[in-house]
N, C-alpha and C positions, 0 to 999 in steps of 0.2 A: 688285031692282036693287041695293039696298046690300050683299045678301049677296054678290052676283056681284062688287062691287068690293073687299070685304073678302076674299073669296077669292084674287082676283086680285093683290091686295096681299101678302097671306100668301105666295103661291107665288113672287112675285119677291123678297121678302125671304128665304125660304129658299133661293132658288138663290144669291142674292148671298153668303149666309153660308158656303155649302157651296163656293162658288168659292174661297173663302180657304183650303181645306185643303190646296192644293198646296204653300203656303208652310211648313206645319207637318209635312208627311209626311216621315219620315225617309229614305225611299227617293228622294225628289226634291229634297231640300234641296241647295243648293250647299254645297261644301266636304266632303262626305261620302261615303264609299266607295261606288262604283257597280261593279256586277258587270258589267265590260267585257272581253271577251276571256278570261273566268274559264276556260273549257273549254279554250280553247287554251293558255293558261298552264299549267294542270295536266297535259295531255297532253304537253307538252313537259319538264315535271318527270319524267315517268314514263318518258320514252322513254330507251332505254341510249344510243341515238346520236340527238340531236335532228335532225342532218342527215337522217336517213333519212325523217323526216317531210315533207321538201321534196322529195326525190327517192329513191326506192327503191333498193335493191340487188339485184344479180342473184344467182342461185343458183350456186354454185361447186361443189358437189358431184355435180352431174348435167349432162348436155349436153341433157335435154329429150326424149330418146327415149321414156322411159317415158311422160310426159304426153302426147305425141304420140300413142303407141299408145291412150292411153286415150280421146282425142278421136276417133281413128279408129273405135273400137269403138262408140263414141256415134252418129257418123254412120252406120255400117255396121248400126246396131240390133242389136249383139251385146253389150250391156253385161253385164259379170259381176256375179253376185248377190254382195250381202254376206255374210260368214261368219255363221253362227248364233251369237249372243252368250249364249244360255241365257235371255234376258229374256222375261218374258209380252208376247204380242202385244197390240197396242193395236187397240181395236175401237171402233166406233162405236154408242153405244147412243141409242135415242130418235130422233125426228125433230126437226129444227129448221128453220125457215124464215129465208129471208134477206130 
C-alpha cells in the first residue's frame, strides 16, 4: 500500500514538473517568432506577379483549339502516343503487397 502511494505521488510530481515546460519552450513562448503563414509569404515573394496568386491569367497565344482537340481525342479513346525519348523503359521487378 505504501509503495502504491509513493508511486502515485511520484507520478503526480513528474506530471506537475513536465507541465511547466510550455513556459520555457522557445517555440511556444510569447514574444518569439512563430511560423505563421510563412509558406504563403515565401510564395508571394517568389511570384513574378503576386496578383496572379489570387486570380490567374488567361492564355493569350492560343484560342484553345489545340487543347480542345486533345480533350476530344481523350474522350474518343484516340490518344496520341508520346514520342520515343530514347530512355530506358521503366519496369516493375519483384512483387509487393499493399
